[in-house]
N, C-alpha and C positions, 0 to 999 in steps of 0.2 A: 551346654553353651549354644549348640547348634539349634536346639529347640527354642531357646529364648530368643535367639536372633530371628528365627522363623516367625515367632509371635510378633516381634517388632515390625518385620516386613509386612506381615498381614495387616497389622493395625494401620500402617502407612497406606496400604492399598485401600483399606476400608475408608480412611479419611479422604483419599483422592477419588473414591468411587461415589461418595455421597451426592455430588452435583448431578449425577446421572438420574437420580430419583426425580428430578424436576424437568427432565427432557420433554420437549414438545415436538410432536410430529406435525409438520405443516402440509398444507395443500399448495403446492407450487403450480404456477401457471405453466401451460405448455409454451415452449419457446416460440417467440414470434419476432419478426424483423421490424425495424423502424419503418413506418409507413406514414403517408400524408402528403398534402400538397405544399406544405411549408418546409423550408430548410433552415435549420438552426445553425448560425455561425457564432461560435464562442468569441471570435475576435472582432465582432462588429464594432465595438467601442474602443478597441485598442489604440494606444498612443505609442508610436515607435520610439519615443524618447523616454518612456517610463518603465523600462524593463529592470527588474531587480532580481538578484540571484539568491537562491535559498537552498538550504539543506535541512531536512527534518529528521534525519536518522544518523545519530552518532551516540555511542554510549560513554558515559563517564564513570568514575569511581563511585560505586553505590553498593549498598547492602554489605558493608565491611569487606568489599572486594570479592564477594562470592560470584557475582555476575561478570561476564566478559566486558571489558572496558576499564578494568582496574588500573591500567597505566595512565588513564586520561584524567587530568584535572580540568575543572571548568575554565580556569584561567588560560591553560594551554590550548584548549579547544577554541576559545574565543580569539586568542592571539593568532593562531595559525589560519583559521578560516577568515579572519579579518584581513590578514595579509594577502589571502587569495581572493579578496574583494567580494566576499559573501555578505549580503545585506541582512539576511535572516539566518541566524545560527541557532537552531533549535535542537536541544539535547534530548534524545528519546530513551531515557533510562528504562530498564525493564520494570514494569509495574510500579513506577515512581515518577511523580512530576518534579522535574528539576526547576527550582526557583531562581537559579542564577540569572542575573540580568533582568529581573522582572520590573525594574524601574525604567527600562528602555521602551520607547514607543513600539519598537519592532518585536518585543517579547511576546511569544505565544506559548502557553503551557502545553507541552507535548509529552506523551509517554508511549512506550511500546507495550501493547497488551498481549498477554498470552504466555503460558508456561507449559503447554502440552509437549509431549515427547516428539511430535511430528511437526513442530514449529508452525502451527497455525497462528500467526501473529497478525496484529492490526496496528497501524500507526494512527494514534488518536491525537488530533490537532484541535486546539482550543478546549482542552480537557478541564472540566470542573472538579473532577475527583477520579481516583483510581477505582475501577470496577474489578474486584478480586475474583469474580466468578469466571471459571473456565473449566473445560473438560480436559483432564490430563492425558487420558488414553485416547483411543480411536475417536475421531469426530466424523459423523456422517454430515451430509448437507443440512440436516435438521439441527444438529448441534451448532454448526457454523452459523446458521441463520439466527438461532436463538441468541448467540453472542453478539452478532451484528445488531440485532434489534435492541439489545440492552445498551450497547455502546452509543447508538444514535441519540439516546436520551441525555447523555452526560458530556457529549463532545460536539464541537462545531462541525467537524469533518471526521469521517472514518475512512481510512484507506486499507485495503487488504495488502499486507506486507509480503514482499518476495514470494509469491505463490508457488514458484517452481522449486524453491529451496526447502528441504526438509522432508519432502514426500507426503505432506498432509493435504495437498490439493492436486486435482487433475483439471485440465482445461474444460472437460465435460461439466464440472461443478458450476462453472460460470454461466451455463445456460439457465440456471435456476436461482442461484443466490441473488438476493436483492437487498434493498435498504442499506446501501453504503454509497460512498461518494466517488471512490476511485480505486485504482490499482497501482501499486508500486511496481510498474512493469520494468523499470530500469533500476538496478541495484548492484552494489559492489560484489554481491555473491552470485546473482543470477539475472538473466534477462527473461521476461515473462510476457513477451509481446503476443504470443499465441493465446495466452489466457485472456489478455485484453481484447483481442479480436473476437474470441468466442463470446465474451460478454456483449460486445458491440453488435455482433451478428445476430444476437437474440434479443435485441431491443433494450439492453441495459446501458443507459448513458453513463458510462464510467470515465472519469478523467484520469490523466496520467500523473504519476509522481515519480521523480527520479532522485535518488539519494545515494551517498557514499556508503552509508551503513557501516562506518568505520568502527573498529574496536581497539585500534592501536594508533594513537595520534602521532607517535614517533616514527611510524612507517609511512614514508611519502607515497608508496604504492597504493595505500588505502585512502588517500586524501585528495580531494579536488578533481576527481574523475567524473563524478555525476552531480547534477544539480537540477533544480527546477527554476526556470525563469518565469516570473510572475509580473503581470502588467498592472502596476498601481501608480497613481499620481503622488501619493503620500504614503510613506512606510508606517502604517499603523495596523494593528491586529485586525480590526473590522474590515479594512480595505483588502488585506491579504486574504482573509477568509472568503470575502465576497468574490474576488477574482478567481480564486481556486474553485469555488463553488460553480461559477459560470463556465469555467474551462478557459478563461482568459490567461492562459499559462501554457508552458510546454516543457517537456523533459529534454535534457541534453546530456550527451556523453562527450566529455572533453578529452581528446586523445592524449595519452601519455605512453612513453616507453617505460618498461620496467626499469627501475633505478633512477628515474628522473628525480632530481632534488627539488625541494620547495622553491629554490631560486629559479630553476628552469620552468617550473609550473607557473610561477609569477610572470615570467617573461612571455609565456605562451598565452597569457590573458589578452595580449594585444591582437591575437589572431582569431579571436572569437567574433563571428559575424553578428550582425544585428538584424533581427526580423523586422522588416519595414511595414509590411501589411499582409493581411489575408482578407480579401474582399469577396463578396458574393454579389455579382451583378446578374440578376435574373437567375439563370441556371448555370452561370459560369463562375467558377472559383478562380481567383487570381491571387498569386502569392509572390512575394519578392523579398530578397534580403539585400544587404548593402555590398555584397561581393559575389563573385561568380561561384556557383555551387557545382560540384562535380556531378551531382545527380539530384533531381527533385522527383520523388516517388509519390504517386497517388495510390493509396491502399484502400480497398473496398471490402464488400461482403466476404466473410470467411478468410480475411487476411490476404485476399488476392491482389496482386499487382495489376492495377487497371491501366496505368500509363506511367511512362518514365521520360523525363526531359534531362538531357545532359549538357553540362558546360554552359549554363545560362544563369543570369542574375535574377530572372523571373520566369514564371511559367503559369499556364492556365489549364483548366480541366472543365469540361462541360458535364455537369451533374445529370446523368441519364435517368430516364424514368425507371430503369431497373436498378439503379443505385439506391441503397438504403442508407449508407453512410460513406463518407470519404475522409480519411485522415492522411496527413502529409508527413513524409520523412524527407529531410534535407541533409545530404552528405557533402562534406567538403574535402578537398584534396589534402588538407592537413590532418584529416582523420576525425575531425569534430562531426557530431551528428545531432540533429534536432528531430524530436518526435512530437508533432503537434496534436492537439486534441481534435476530435472529429467534428465535421459538419454532418448533421443527420436530419433525416426526414421526420416530420411530426405533423399532427393535426392541430389540436387545441393546446396541448401541453407536452413538454418533453421531460419525462421523469421515469424513475425505475418502476418496473411492474409491481403492482401491489400483491401481497400475499392474500390468498383466499380464506385464510384462517387455519385452524388446527383440525387435524383428523382426531376427533375425540377418542374413538375406540382404540386406534393404534397408539395414541399417546398413553392411554392407561395400560394397554398391554405392555408397552415398553417399560413403563414405570414399575409395574408389578414384577416384571422379569428382573429389573434392576434391584428391586427390593429383595427378591428371592436370592439373588446372587449375594447381596449384602448379608442376609441371614446365614447363608452357607459359610461365608467368610468368618462371621462371628462364631459359628459352630466349630470351625476349625481351630480358632483361637482358644475357645473354651476346652476343646478336646485335648489340645496340646498342653495347655496349662494344667489340666487335671493329671495328665500323664507325668508331668514334672513333679507335681505334688505327691503322686503315688510312689514315684521313685524315691523321693526324699523320705517318705514315711516308712518305706521298707528298708 
């Protein structure tokens, strides 16, 4: 019985190992900072009356209840998030596009990609289809990059999900990974602001995503704490995607005490401030909200606090020649926090660094090594199977 179980485990490992045969080893650019005479302002065209509230991460009942989210029906998700005045309610089932509400203008097909043991996941927004390719075991930056490259083909936007959660990512990785749209730096499981700042400090213009990532809709402590505010005049898929792509959005943490009921959460909606403007006049950034902020923080290269203004409704910061990017955090006395997308230097274009291609020799060395491991696993299966047969024959 033990030998038969061992064979089944080995066959499963073989199945999960097969993707490693197609591993690509890339040539990553050396990290470099944002540079140039121009400064990109993602809020240049924002309308202070056109903010909508969105959540792109919550799991519903899927795959016969195998995945986490088995307590959540589509109807309950829609009902509770509508009560909390979310305009975009996107359900990100694991490896499955949820079609509930697809007749609504605000509907966007979303899913959470990834089933590796270290939770290297991606939030896929505007998904055409589910890409089943993934690496179940350890993922180097080359494996992560290969997955990001694939996902960009079939999705409008790709965000790296909760990078601090699960142990599959380190801040150092974000010096090199490219070809994605943003980072879920705010999540019900983890904050990953240092991962975001690492990407920004090495010339990767990644925008922020903020989601509850709730798995139990009946638990108020998981609901309504995180959201992404998006600036759109009309709530339609193409407008939402466009604003997210530009960075005309920001992540928010809505303060809650443990045990706050849904009714209390609804009452607290009245206390959420409105972002009035983020302007760039020459080299001066000006930001204002409609109520006094306890602190307005200007964060720069390597996540360093460049300046802080307290107890003001507005603030300004002069973009220095040594500044590569500046992002703004706004904290309020009621505990609410806004995390804005960065203003960044550029010359002709502001985009992710491009890959230099593959390292052909190293790619084939890795693939041959993976094949040899696979052959060895098959050898073990055959050897154990023969030992079972010999034992029965004797």
